[in-house]
ZABATOR-686787 format. One record per residue: residue in one letter; x negated, y, z of N, C-alpha, C in turn. Coordinates in steps of 0.02 Angstrom, whole numbers, padded with zeros to 5 digits, always signed. Last residue first. Layout:
AXYZXYZXYZ/...
END
This chain:
G-00404+00685+02476-00429+00722+02533-00382+00778+02552/I-00333+00652+02362-00326+00609+02421-00347+00647+02484/L-00377+00754+02278-00306+00748+02292-00294+00707+02356/M-00514+00729+02275-00491+00794+02299-00416+00790+02319/N-00516+00603+02218-00540+00611+02287-00516+00676+02317/I-00469+00640+02091-00431+00594+02132-00450+00600+02205/T-00575+00722+02051-00508+00750+02057-00464+00706+02100/K-00681+00632+02047-00684+00688+02094-00615+00719+02104/I-00635+00547+01944-00648+00520+02012-00647+00576+02063/V-00631+00637+01835-00570+00603+01858-00578+00578+01930/L-00767+00672+01827-00716+00723+01838-00652+00692+01865/Q-00826+00550+01797-00842+00583+01860-00790+00636+01877/I-00771+00534+01671-00755+00485+01722-00768+00515+01791/N-00835+00641+01608-00762+00643+01616-00738+00592+01667/L-00967+00598+01608-00949+00658+01645-00874+00661+01658/A-00955+00484+01525-00979+00477+01594-00959+00537+01636/I-00911+00544+01406-00869+00494+01439-00889+00487+01512/L-01022+00627+01380-00956+00656+01392-00909+00607+01428/I-01122+00530+01360-01128+00579+01415-01060+00609+01431/T-01073+00463+01246-01085+00427+01308-01088+00474+01368/N-01069+00569+01154-01008+00532+01170-01016+00496+01237/A-01203+00603+01146-01155+00652+01172-01091+00618+01194/L-01248+00484+01087-01275+00506+01152-01227+00555+01185/W-01178+00485+00967-01164+00432+01016-01191+00449+01085/G-01233+00606+00910-01162+00596+00919-01146+00543+00972/I-01371+00584+00905-01345+00639+00946-01271+00628+00962/I-01371+00474+00816-01400+00468+00883-01371+00521+00929/I-01309+00531+00704-01281+00470+00734-01306+00464+00806/F-01395+00635+00673-01327+00651+00694-01294+00591+00728/I-01508+00561+00638-01512+00605+00695-01443+00624+00720/K-01462+00492+00523-01481+00455+00585-01482+00500+00646/C-01316+00569+00449-01388+00554+00451-01404+00524+00519/N-01159+00499+00403-01199+00538+00450-01273+00519+00445/V-01125+00482+00227-01129+00454+00294-01173+00499+00338/F-01113+00515+00097-01098+00568+00145-01099+00543+00217/I-01124+00408+00016-01184+00450+00022-01174+00505+00074/G-01001+00322+00108-01046+00322+00050-01107+00365+00063/M-00905+00310+00207-00925+00377+00188-00971+00380+00127/K-00878+00173+00228-00823+00221+00228-00843+00287+00195/K-01004+00114+00220-00949+00086+00182-00891+00135+00175/R-01078+00183+00313-01092+00195+00242-01036+00167+00198/S-01019+00255+00457-01013+00195+00415-01026+00213+00342/S-01007+00365+00531-01073+00335+00530-01075+00271+00488/T-00876+00398+00528-00921+00443+00492-00993+00417+00491/L-00824+00292+00608-00804+00301+00538-00855+00343+00499/Y-00884+00313+00735-00892+00249+00699-00879+00258+00624/L-00841+00441+00769-00912+00427+00762-00924+00363+00722/L-00700+00417+00772-00730+00469+00729-00804+00454+00716/P-00682+00318+00871-00667+00304+00800-00699+00354+00753/V-00730+00399+00984-00763+00337+00964-00746+00319+00892/M-00642+00512+00997-00712+00520+00980-00744+00456+00952/S-00515+00467+01036-00523+00502+00972-00596+00503+00950/I-00539+00406+01155-00496+00370+01107-00501+00402+01038/P-00608+00499+01231-00646+00446+01198-00605+00408+01146/L-00496+00587+01277-00547+00608+01229-00583+00550+01195/A-00412+00550+01379-00391+00535+01311-00446+00547+01260/I-00475+00598+01493-00465+00526+01486-00451+00507+01414/S-00468+00734+01468-00534+00703+01475-00528+00627+01465/L-00333+00755+01475-00366+00764+01411-00435+00732+01411/F-00316+00738+01612-00287+00689+01565-00320+00694+01497/V-00381+00852+01656-00407+00786+01676-00380+00733+01628/Q-00298+00950+01607-00366+00946+01581-00398+00879+01598/T-00186+00930+01685-00181+00918+01613-00250+00912+01582/Y-00234+00971+01809-00221+00900+01798-00214+00883+01724/V-00238+01110+01791-00300+01073+01799-00290+00998+01786/L-00100+01135+01787-00142+01151+01729-00207+01112+01732/L-00065+01102+01916-00038+01062+01861-00079+01073+01798/K-00127+01207+01981-00153+01139+01991-00128+01093+01935/E-00045+01312+01941-00113+01311+01917-00146+01242+01926/I+00070+01273+02011+00072+01276+01938+00001+01275+01909/V+00028+01283+02145+00049+01218+02118+00047+01219+02041/N-00009+01391+02222-00051+01374+02164-00033+01307+02133/G+00116+01511+02274+00066+01460+02284+00031+01443+02219/T+00285+01529+02208+00226+01553+02244+00177+01496+02254/E+00392+01466+02154+00347+01501+02108+00285+01528+02143/G+00428+01300+02219+00437+01371+02210+00385+01402+02165/W+00425+01164+02231+00378+01202+02272+00384+01278+02264/L+00530+01113+02150+00512+01080+02213+00470+01124+02259/Y+00540+01201+02041+00600+01185+02080+00582+01157+02149/I+00410+01199+01991+00439+01262+02015+00499+01249+02059/C+00400+01064+01955+00355+01093+02005+00383+01157+02034/S+00501+01057+01856+00505+01015+01916+00462+01043+01972/I+00451+01142+01759+00513+01161+01794+00520+01121+01858/I+00340+01061+01724+00331+01129+01748+00391+01152+01788/P+00392+00939+01677+00351+00940+01738+00341+01010+01766/I+00472+00997+01565+00501+00958+01619+00457+00957+01682/I+00406+01057+01461+00431+01101+01514+00459+01062+01574/A+00373+00953+01373+00320+00986+01411+00346+01028+01469/I+00493+00918+01313+00458+00869+01355+00408+00904+01400/L+00520+01036+01244+00567+01013+01295+00535+00961+01341/R+00409+01043+01155+00420+01095+01206+00467+01071+01261/N+00425+00928+01075+00364+00939+01115+00377+00988+01171/I+00553+00954+01017+00540+00894+01057+00480+00904+01103/I+00531+01076+00947+00581+01072+01001+00568+01013+01047/R+00431+01038+00856+00420+01093+00903+00467+01088+00963/R+00492+00939+00781+00433+00922+00820+00421+00975+00875/Q+00588+01019+00719+00610+00967+00766+00552+00945+00810/W+00507+01098+00639+00546+01131+00691+00572+01080+00742/L+00450+01004+00550+00408+01037+00600+00449+01069+00656/P+00541+00850+00527+00532+00921+00511+00493+00956+00568/L+00443+00699+00538+00499+00741+00562+00488+00812+00538/T+00390+00541+00478+00389+00614+00474+00452+00644+00503/F+00277+00405+00492+00344+00431+00503+00341+00507+00508/N+00164+00327+00506+00191+00339+00439+00264+00362+00443/L+00099+00315+00625+00163+00280+00618+00193+00284+00548/F-00024+00383+00614-00020+00320+00651+00043+00280+00636/G+00006+00494+00527-00053+00452+00518-00048+00385+00552/E+00125+00552+00572+00121+00527+00504+00064+00478+00496/M+00084+00581+00703+00142+00539+00692+00141+00510+00622/V-00026+00665+00682-00037+00600+00714+00023+00554+00706/I+00037+00775+00616-00018+00738+00584-00026+00668+00615/Q+00127+00824+00709+00152+00796+00646+00099+00752+00613/S+00038+00868+00805+00087+00817+00823+00115+00784+00760/T-00028+00969+00734-00064+00909+00754-00016+00852+00771/L+00074+01065+00720+00043+01035+00661+00008+00970+00679/T+00097+01095+00855+00150+01066+00814+00121+01032+00752/G-00026+01151+00895+00000+01092+00928+00053+01057+00887/T-00038+01267+00815-00083+01210+00804-00058+01146+00837/I+00069+01351+00862+00061+01332+00792+00021+01268+00785/T+00052+01363+00998+00119+01348+00972+00114+01322+00900/A-00074+01409+01018-00064+01336+01022+00005+01316+00999/N-00054+01548+01013-00094+01514+00962-00079+01439+00960/Q+00012+01578+01130+00050+01576+01068+00011+01543+01012/G-00091+01578+01227-00037+01530+01230+00000+01523+01165/S-00169+01687+01184-00198+01620+01187-00144+01566+01188/A-00081+01792+01202-00103+01775+01134-00133+01705+01132/L-00073+01792+01342-00013+01777+01302-00032+01757+01231/L-00204+01829+01372-00179+01765+01396-00117+01744+01355/A-00207+01957+01317-00252+01906+01290-00228+01836+01310/I-00116+02018+01403-00101+02014+01331-00143+01959+01298/A-00185+02011+01524-00123+01974+01517-00103+01966+01443/F-00294+02097+01494-00306+02028+01513-00243+01986+01502/L-00226+02217+01473-00262+02186+01417-00276+02112+01432/T-00184+02239+01605-00135+02228+01552-00167+02194+01492/A-00306+02261+01668-00265+02205+01689-00213+02188+01635/L-00347+02378+01603-00387+02317+01598-00346+02256+01616/T-00242+02464+01645-00252+02450+01574-00292+02386+01564/S-00257+02480+01779-00200+02440+01757-00206+02422+01684/S-00428+02463+01831-00373+02501+01803-00317+02453+01782/A-00598+02477+01878-00532+02449+01893-00477+02494+01864/I-00722+02528+01867-00687+02514+01804-00617+02488+01815/A-00777+02540+01993-00755+02602+01959-00715+02588+01896/G-00725+02380+02056-00764+02441+02061-00733+02499+02022/A-00659+02262+02062-00684+02283+01996-00722+02348+01998/M-00636+02253+02202-00661+02197+02163-00694+02219+02098/N-00597+02375+02250-00641+02336+02293-00671+02276+02256/P-00506+02419+02153-00574+02450+02155-00623+02410+02199/D-00405+02315+02063-00427+02329+02131-00498+02357+02131/Q-00368+02269+01942-00340+02334+01962-00366+02357+02030/L-00424+02147+01933-00445+02196+01883-00418+02266+01898/A-00355+02078+02031-00423+02098+02045-00448+02151+01996/N-00233+02047+01969-00234+02097+02023-00304+02123+02037/Y-00281+01950+01878-00246+02010+01854-00248+02065+01907/L-00330+01855+01967-00375+01887+01920-00345+01952+01894/Q-00211+01818+02030-00266+01847+02069-00315+01884+02024/A-00141+01763+01922-00115+01823+01956-00169+01857+01997/F-00219+01652+01892-00214+01706+01844-00189+01770+01877/R-00328+01595+02023-00262+01598+01991-00259+01658+01945/G-00453+01619+02068-00442+01557+02032-00375+01555+01997/I-00534+01677+02207-00519+01693+02137-00509+01628+02099/D-00573+01642+02329-00505+01668+02325-00485+01684+02253/E-00703+01610+02314-00658+01554+02324-00585+01576+02322/P-00775+01728+02307-00752+01697+02245-00704+01640+02255/N-00809+01844+02391-00759+01794+02409-00731+01758+02347/K-00909+01904+02300-00854+01939+02331-00796+01890+02346/G-01005+01840+02225-01026+01868+02290-00971+01904+02327/F-00928+01882+02076-00982+01843+02107-01006+01877+02171/F-00832+01963+02013-00814+01927+02074-00870+01890+02109/L-00877+02032+01899-00827+02062+01942-00823+02029+02011/S-00975+01953+01838-00986+02025+01848-00938+02055+01898/A-00916+01824+01833-00978+01836+01871-00987+01910+01887/G-00804+01844+01751-00795+01819+01818-00856+01832+01862/L-00871+01890+01637-00823+01933+01670-00812+01911+01742/I-00943+01775+01605-00979+01837+01622-00933+01885+01659/L-00837+01689+01572-00882+01673+01628-00919+01735+01652/L-00784+01759+01462-00742+01744+01520-00785+01730+01581/L-00894+01758+01376-00868+01821+01401-00825+01812+01463/C-00900+01621+01347-00955+01653+01383-00933+01719+01413/N-00780+01609+01277-00788+01573+01340-00846+01601+01381/I-00814+01692+01167-00758+01710+01210-00763+01674+01277/I-00920+01620+01109-00932+01687+01136-00877+01707+01184/F-00849+01503+01071-00906+01499+01117-00919+01567+01150/S-00760+01556+00978-00734+01528+01040-00789+01520+01092/F-00854+01596+00879-00810+01646+00912-00785+01618+00978/G-00904+01471+00844-00949+01521+00873-00911+01575+00909/L-00795+01419+00785-00812+01392+00850-00864+01436+00884/Q-00806+01495+00667-00748+01503+00710-00761+01476+00781/M-00930+01449+00615-00919+01520+00628-00862+01530+00678/N-00908+01311+00603-00959+01335+00650-00951+01409+00665/S-00805+01308+00504-00795+01279+00570-00844+01308+00621/D-00868+01372+00394-00806+01398+00422-00796+01374+00494/I-00975+01284+00370-00988+01355+00387-00927+01385+00421/T-00903+01167+00339-00950+01168+00396-00964+01240+00418/A-00836+01205+00226-00797+01186+00285-00840+01187+00347/Y-00944+01222+00140-00905+01281+00160-00861+01266+00221/R-00990+01087+00132-01035+01142+00151-00995+01202+00177/I-00879+01016+00086-00908+01000+00152-00950+01058+00177/A-00865+01073-00040-00810+01078+00008-00836+01065+00079/E-00987+01034-00099-00971+01105-00090-00917+01114-00037/E-00972+00896-00102-01028+00926-00066-01014+01000-00051/L-00861+00887-00186-00856+00864-00117-00912+00895-00075/A-00917+00936-00305-00860+00971-00275-00852+00951-00201/K-01013+00838-00330-01034+00907-00318-00979+00948-00284/K-00929+00726-00352-00977+00726-00297-00998+00798-00279/D-00761+00722-00387-00825+00752-00408-00872+00758-00348/T-00636+00687-00348-00677+00635-00380-00746+00659-00400/R-00567+00798-00301-00579+00742-00256-00627+00690-00283/V-00601+00962-00315-00594+00902-00356-00615+00842-00315/Y-00505+01066-00202-00568+01044-00230-00556+00979-00269/Q-00399+01149-00144-00393+01114-00208-00462+01099-00239/R-00366+01123+00032-00399+01158-00023-00400+01115-00086/S-00315+01042+00129-00268+01089+00097-00299+01126+00038/Q-00403+00968+00198-00380+00940+00134-00330+00985+00099/V-00417+01025+00318-00469+01040+00269-00449+01015+00200/I-00312+00971+00393-00301+01036+00360-00357+01055+00312/S-00365+00844+00440-00308+00849+00395-00306+00915+00357/S-00469+00861+00525-00478+00812+00472-00421+00815+00421/H-00414+00951+00619-00464+00974+00571-00471+00927+00512/L-00322+00870+00693-00301+00929+00656-00350+00947+00601/Y-00401+00775+00756-00351+00754+00707-00331+00812+00662/L-00477+00858+00838-00511+00812+00793-00463+00789+00738/N-00387+00924+00919-00423+00962+00869-00457+00917+00817/H-00343+00832+01013-00298+00848+00957-00334+00887+00902/P-00448+00826+01110-00435+00770+01063-00394+00790+01002/M-00562+00959+01136-00492+00937+01139-00479+00881+01089/V-00693+01000+01226-00679+00960+01166-00609+00931+01172/T-00668+01075+01352-00696+01104+01290-00676+01065+01228/A-00633+01021+01470-00584+01065+01439-00607+01091+01371/G-00745+00949+01509-00683+00914+01497-00631+00955+01461/V-00838+01053+01529-00849+01003+01477-00784+00969+01459/I-00776+01119+01636-00791+01156+01575-00800+01107+01517/G-00773+01017+01732-00710+01046+01708-00720+01083+01643/L-00908+00999+01753-00869+00944+01725-00803+00970+01696/A-00933+01122+01813-00965+01106+01749-00929+01049+01715/I-00863+01107+01930-00839+01156+01882-00869+01144+01813/F-00943+01006+01987-00872+00994+01975-00845+01043+01923/F-01066+01072+01997-01061+01013+01955-00988+00998+01938/A-01040+01170+02091-01056+01191+02023-01048+01132+01975/S-00898+01128+02194-00968+01125+02178-00979+01148+02106/D-00772+01247+02246-00792+01185+02214-00867+01187+02199/G-00781+01335+02407-00767+01328+02336-00787+01260+02310/G-00821+01346+02538-00751+01357+02524-00732+01349+02451/S-00982+01395+02494-00937+01380+02549-00865+01396+02530/V-01047+01322+02345-01029+01380+02385-00980+01360+02439/Q-01178+01229+02287-01113+01223+02319-01100+01285+02361/A-01291+01151+02172-01263+01212+02202-01192+01200+02229/T-01333+01035+02105-01342+01040+02178-01305+01098+02211/F-01323+01037+01969-01307+00974+02003-01306+00980+02079/I-01365+01163+01935-01298+01143+01914-01276+01081+01952/E-01496+01172+01966-01449+01194+02017-01377+01176+01999/T-01570+01145+01855-01552+01088+01898-01503+01107+01954/N-01514+01229+01709-01547+01233+01774-01524+01175+01818/P-01533+01264+01535-01504+01225+01590-01547+01226+01653/I-01533+01424+01470-01577+01366+01482-01549+01328+01542/F-01451+01529+01482-01435+01482+01428-01481+01420+01432/S-01503+01613+01576-01456+01562+01599-01435+01514+01545/R-01575+01709+01507-01612+01657+01543-01566+01599+01562/I-01467+01790+01465-01508+01754+01416-01546+01697+01448/I-01425+01839+01591-01380+01800+01549-01419+01758+01499/L-01534+01914+01632-01516+01854+01670-01469+01809+01630/V-01527+02015+01534-01587+01973+01540-01571+01908+01577/L-01403+02075+01558-01415+02040+01495-01475+01994+01500/N-01293+02091+01678-01366+02085+01674-01385+02042+01614/P-01151+02196+01627-01183+02134+01652-01259+02135+01643/N-01050+02307+01636-01122+02316+01633-01160+02254+01660/T-00914+02309+01626-00942+02283+01689-01018+02289+01692/L-00885+02349+01499-00874+02397+01553-00905+02374+01619/A-00907+02232+01428-00952+02289+01417-00945+02340+01473/V-00797+02156+01467-00864+02137+01490-00913+02195+01482/E-00694+02225+01402-00694+02220+01474-00763+02202+01501/Y-00732+02211+01266-00724+02277+01296-00729+02274+01372/S-00728+02073+01253-00791+02109+01239-00789+02177+01271/F-00594+02050+01278-00644+02029+01327-00712+02059+01314/I-00533+02113+01165-00514+02129+01233-00568+02110+01283/I-00594+02049+01055-00603+02121+01065-00588+02140+01138/F-00548+01915+01071-00619+01931+01069-00632+02005+01085/I-00410+01928+01058-00439+01903+01121-00512+01923+01126/T-00406+01973+00924-00377+02013+00978-00407+01993+01046/I-00461+01866+00856-00498+01930+00856-00472+01975+00913/I-00358+01775+00876-00425+01761+00902-00464+01825+00908/L-00256+01837+00804-00248+01828+00876-00315+01814+00910/C-00310+01829+00676-00298+01895+00706-00289+01890+00781/F-00307+01691+00657-00371+01725+00660-00364+01794+00691/V-00169+01670+00651-00207+01641+00706-00274+01676+00713/I-00141+01738+00532-00109+01759+00594-00149+01734+00654/A-00215+01663+00439-00231+01733+00449-00203+01759+00515/E-00151+01539+00445-00222+01544+00463-00241+01616+00478/I-00028+01579+00393-00032+01555+00461-00103+01559+00487/K-00065+01608+00263-00042+01663+00306-00044+01643+00379/R-00099+01480+00219-00149+01534+00216-00129+01591+00262/L+00016+01408+00222-00035+01393+00272-00086+01448+00275/S+00150+01527+00193+00101+01478+00170+00052+01464+00227/F+00305+01537+00284+00243+01565+00257+00200+01508+00230/K+00403+01466+00343+00419+01495+00278+00357+01526+00244/I+00348+01438+00464+00353+01383+00416+00367+01409+00346/L+00365+01555+00536+00300+01541+00507+00302+01486+00455/T+00498+01540+00577+00480+01596+00532+00414+01581+00498/L+00487+01431+00660+00532+01427+00602+00517+01482+00552/L+00400+01485+00756+00376+01432+00711+00421+01427+00649/I+00487+01575+00818+00426+01599+00786+00400+01549+00736/L+00580+01487+00868+00602+01533+00816+00541+01563+00780/V+00503+01427+00964+00527+01385+00909+00549+01430+00851/D+00489+01519+01061+00437+01519+01010+00451+01469+00954/I+00587+01496+01152+00605+01539+01095+00550+01539+01042/I+00529+01432+01254+00564+01390+01205+00580+01430+01142/T+00486+01530+01337+00437+01503+01290+00469+01457+01238/I+00594+01551+01421+00585+01597+01364+00536+01569+01313/V+00568+01455+01518+00626+01446+01473+00618+01490+01411/V+00459+01515+01580+00452+01448+01549+00508+01437+01499/G+00519+01632+01627+00465+01636+01577+00455+01570+01542/L+00604+01581+01724+00633+01612+01665+00581+01617+01609/L+00504+01537+01812+00553+01490+01785+00585+01517+01722/L+00435+01657+01845+00402+01604+01808+00452+01556+01776/P+00518+01814+01813+00507+01755+01854+00478+01697+01813/I+00433+01951+01744+00484+01900+01731+00469+01839+01776/N+00351+02062+01740+00379+02041+01804+00436+01992+01795/F+00285+02086+01624+00354+02112+01628+00389+02092+01693/L+00152+02039+01640+00166+02097+01598+00234+02129+01612/L+00160+01929+01726+00114+01984+01742+00132+02047+01703/N+00254+01849+01661+00266+01870+01730+00223+01931+01747/L+00191+01825+01541+00254+01861+01541+00270+01888+01610/A+00083+01750+01592+00070+01814+01557+00134+01856+01555/I+00150+01638+01639+00116+01682+01687+00101+01750+01656/A+00194+01587+01516+00243+01606+01567+00212+01653+01619/S+00072+01559+01450+00119+01607+01422+00169+01632+01475/G+00014+01462+01537-00021+01524+01521+00027+01577+01496/I+00113+01362+01532+00095+01394+01596+00061+01461+01583/I+00107+01329+01396+00169+01356+01425+00154+01393+01490/E-00023+01278+01388-00006+01339+01351+00058+01371+01377/A-00016+01164+01468-00063+01218+01485-00044+01283+01451/I+00079+01091+01396+00094+01113+01465+00049+01171+01484/E+00008+01064+01279+00067+01106+01276+00085+01133+01345/T-00085+00973+01326-00108+01038+01302-00051+01088+01300/A+00004+00870+01353-00036+00899+01408-00063+00967+01388/I+00049+00843+01224+00097+00869+01274+00059+00902+01332/I-00069+00790+01173-00042+00851+01143+00008+00884+01191/A-00079+00677+01252-00132+00728+01256-00108+00794+01228/L+00033+00609+01208+00031+00631+01278-00022+00684+01288/E-00011+00582+01078+00048+00625+01088+00050+00651+01160/T-00115+00493+01108-00130+00557+01076-00072+00606+01085/T-00044+00385+01160-00094+00419+01201-00109+00489+01174/L+00033+00350+01048+00066+00370+01110+00018+00409+01154/W-00068+00315+00956-00021+00370+00941+00010+00396+01006/L-00124+00204+01017-00164+00264+01008-00121+00325+00994/V-00015+00116+01009-00041+00135+01074-00082+00200+01069/I-00006+00107+00870+00052+00132+00908+00029+00156+00977/A-00127+00049+00835-00113+00117+00813-00055+00147+00852/T-00114-00081+00877-00159-00037+00915-00145+00036+00898/R-00024-00120+00774-00006-00124+00845-00049-00078+00888/Q-00090-00095+00647-00028-00062+00666-00015-00063+00741/G-00273-00071+00644-00210-00106+00633-00151-00072+00665/V-00398-00008+00647-00377-00049+00705-00313-00088+00694/L-00420+00057+00523-00475+00022+00557-00450-00027+00609/A-00306+00122+00488-00334+00074+00440-00388+00031+00472/K-00300+00207+00600-00249+00155+00591-00274+00101+00543/T-00408+00292+00571-00410+00250+00631-00360+00193+00625/A-00362+00356+00456-00422+00316+00452-00428+00269+00512/Q-00249+00424+00508-00242+00375+00454-00302+00328+00452/A-00313+00507+00604-00261+00459+00624-00252+00404+00571/L-00401+00585+00528-00428+00539+00578-00377+00487+00599/D-00342+00583+00355-00357+00616+00418-00380+00563+00469/M-00421+00545+00198-00377+00527+00254-00393+00570+00315/G-00515+00567+00104-00447+00585+00086-00397+00566+00139/T-00649+00545+00128-00605+00487+00124-00534+00503+00100/V-00705+00678+00120-00734+00621+00084-00685+00564+00075/I-00623+00763+00199-00641+00781+00130-00664+00720+00090/G-00613+00698+00324-00553+00714+00285-00569+00727+00212/L-00749+00687+00362-00707+00628+00356-00646+00641+00311/K-00786+00822+00369-00818+00779+00320-00776+00716+00308/A-00710+00865+00478-00700+00896+00412-00728+00850+00358/C-00765+00783+00578-00694+00779+00561-00681+00806+00491/M-00897+00829+00582-00883+00759+00564-00811+00749+00543/V-00873+00957+00628-00901+00948+00561-00890+00877+00537/Q-00828+00926+00757-00781+00956+00709-00807+00952+00637/L-00944+00875+00816-00886+00832+00807-00837+00860+00756/L-01028+00989+00816-01048+00927+00782-00988+00883+00767/M-00954+01078+00895-00970+01095+00826-00988+01033+00786/A-00957+01010+01018-00894+01021+00984-00905+01037+00910/I-01092+01021+01049-01063+00955+01039-00997+00961+01000/L-01097+01160+01065-01138+01128+01013-01112+01058+00997/S-01012+01176+01175-00994+01206+01111-01033+01174+01054/S-01085+01114+01276-01019+01088+01258-00998+01113+01190/M-01197+01198+01282-01205+01128+01262-01138+01097+01241/L-01135+01322+01322-01175+01316+01261-01180+01243+01238/I-01077+01289+01444-01034+01312+01389-01071+01304+01323/V-01194+01263+01514-01145+01209+01505-01098+01226+01448/S-01254+01386+01519-01288+01334+01481-01241+01275+01468/I-01173+01454+01608-01170+01473+01537-01202+01419+01494/L-01182+01430+01743-01150+01379+01702-01142+01399+01628/L-01244+01543+01805-01276+01477+01805-01248+01429+01753/Y-01202+01670+01826-01213+01651+01757-01240+01579+01750/G-01105+01639+01970-01137+01688+01927-01143+01662+01856/Y-01027+01549+02040-01098+01533+02029-01133+01581+01980/Q-00896+01597+02058-00928+01561+02112-01003+01552+02103/A-00864+01667+01941-00849+01697+02006-00888+01663+02062/G-00900+01578+01838-00936+01641+01846-00926+01671+01915/G-00807+01474+01863-00879+01461+01862-00920+01524+01872/Q-00687+01542+01848-00705+01517+01914-00780+01502+01918/I-00696+01566+01710-00694+01623+01756-00712+01600+01827/S-00696+01433+01659-00751+01480+01645-00753+01537+01695/T-00577+01375+01708-00641+01346+01725-00699+01395+01714/I-00478+01464+01653-00484+01453+01725-00553+01427+01744/W-00501+01454+01513-00504+01518+01549-00518+01508+01623/N-00478+01322+01481-00546+01349+01474-00553+01414+01514/G-00339+01324+01503-00382+01279+01541-00455+01301+01540/P-00289+01416+01407-00291+01434+01478-00333+01388+01522/D-00409+01396+01268-00342+01393+01298-00347+01410+01372/M-00510+01391+01173-00504+01450+01214-00434+01453+01245/Y-00511+01288+01087-00570+01294+01130-00568+01357+01172/G-00405+01294+01004-00403+01243+01056-00461+01248+01105/V-00441+01388+00910-00396+01410+00964-00392+01358+01020/A-00516+01321+00814-00551+01359+00866-00506+01378+00924/V-00428+01270+00719-00462+01224+00765-00489+01262+00826/L-00390+01381+00650-00338+01341+00681-00367+01293+00732/A-00516+01421+00602-00480+01463+00650-00426+01424+00687/G-00549+01320+00512-00590+01328+00572-00555+01371+00625/P-00459+01342+00406-00451+01284+00451-00490+01290+00515/G-00523+01467+00358-00456+01463+00385-00445+01403+00431/S-00615+01471+00204-00607+01491+00274-00534+01487+00296/F-00617+01448+00069-00622+01389+00113-00611+01407+00187/A-00608+01578+00018-00559+01528-00001-00558+01469+00047/F-00721+01640+00072-00655+01665+00089-00601+01613+00074/M-00821+01569+00007-00816+01566+00079-00747+01589+00102/K-00803+01609-00125-00791+01540-00106-00780+01533-00031/K-00838+01743-00111-00772+01725-00137-00754+01654-00119/L-00969+01734-00066-00919+01764-00023-00848+01747-00046/F-01037+01672-00178-01032+01640-00112-00975+01668-00071/R-00952+01680-00338-00999+01703-00287-00984+01671-00219/A-00925+01540-00452-00903+01600-00415-00954+01617-00361/K-00952+01422-00511-00995+01478-00529-00978+01542-00491/R-00854+01334-00476-00919+01325-00446-00966+01384-00459/T-00701+01430-00452-00745+01384-00488-00814+01383-00457/P-00611+01447-00294-00643+01472-00355-00684+01417-00390/V-00462+01356-00246-00530+01379-00231-00563+01401-00297/P-00291+01359-00187-00342+01356-00240-00410+01382-00215/I-00202+01258-00082-00238+01321-00083-00295+01318-00134/T-00146+01133-00081-00103+01188-00101-00140+01255-00108/S-00185+01004-00035-00210+01031-00099-00167+01087-00125/H-00050+00986+00072-00107+00952+00041-00123+00983-00027/I+00062+01031+00133+00007+01079+00126-00053+01050+00088/E+00150+00924+00129+00175+00990+00112+00121+01043+00104/E+00079+00812+00177+00093+00818+00105+00113+00889+00085/M-00014+00772+00285+00024+00835+00281+00037+00853+00208/S-00113+00663+00191-00102+00693+00256-00069+00761+00248/N-00039+00556+00070-00080+00614+00085-00062+00642+00154/K-00027+00381+00105+00005+00445+00090-00041+00502+00108/T-00112+00245+00033-00106+00291+00089-00076+00357+00067/E-00030+00109-00045-00071+00169-00051-00057+00217+00007/M-00042-00060+00000+00000+00000+00000-00044+00062+00000/
END
């Protein structure tokens, strides 16, 4: 049976220039998928871990963000190459490798990971609405259902326009945090030095706060999102390159690699800015009290915390950036859910139905927490942390098939991973799995304790 094209409605819909066209013209045509992928690397889960890391340990953990981002870049390039060379997304290729029964289990796990990501985005959006307009959290959660209407509007647009909208939201977040960090006058020399890993990451512990190692595990666990691997391998196929021409495939891979690394570079910078902001404003000032979005919002207005730069404008910009982060996932989460359902089950639903199903499932645990424990306290933020733990558990299910497939000459031909990439990939995979296991164990111990 012939494999159906991944996301048939967008497959090979975006034209690309001829081979003789200039670099910038080609780069513009191939740019876009990287932006849709990059938003997964700057979600509310990343925000909390990065800012807490800076608040409690200064610039120490910047090296963790760097290493995690480099691993993410490697994996996303492999995803793009898999989609371009084989004509299948990661879900389709994995199903062909493991068979139908195992594919059903993998689909279920991946869908749960997407729901976990959805929960984090709902929490971020609802808290942002609360901070900006004083809307109760429960009502804010319900209001997020309305973003189905946003998706229905976006569906009428081309993928190209959706990519542009997402990129604009990324730029918005980038500008806001660049501005806020610039006002804090951070120590640039110390920041540069901190990109070199330090053994204190394994030993540092502040009184009343999490250990540096625990936060580092959280940063790693929240960085490489499973759903991004499926998403990237599919949407790169939206370009109209010649599938049977070796030179055309090489060109598509080259420009997809540049696009991916540029956009993930943006997400890397944004995560660094979040950590630097936390360090500049809160390091040495009772950082154990900094961890909830509302506390961060209030701190930006408090002269005792933010000093001379404290203002309601800075706090409002922070909340706007948080809202933009949540809305980005509205688009990418729905696309990914459709990709994995089609790839693993060969079953399709209209995107608006996928949106409603995902959102309704995701709001159940959030509303339950609010009903049982109220809107005060940190229960909602703890739920956000737990979603990151689940993503850590689900990550190897996506990583292992990706590394195996792209390292197979039978599957990839001349485009197989080079030996150094194979070694780095499996080493990174092993380290990430080990760190994520540690994260799960520490979280369980924390809950029991």
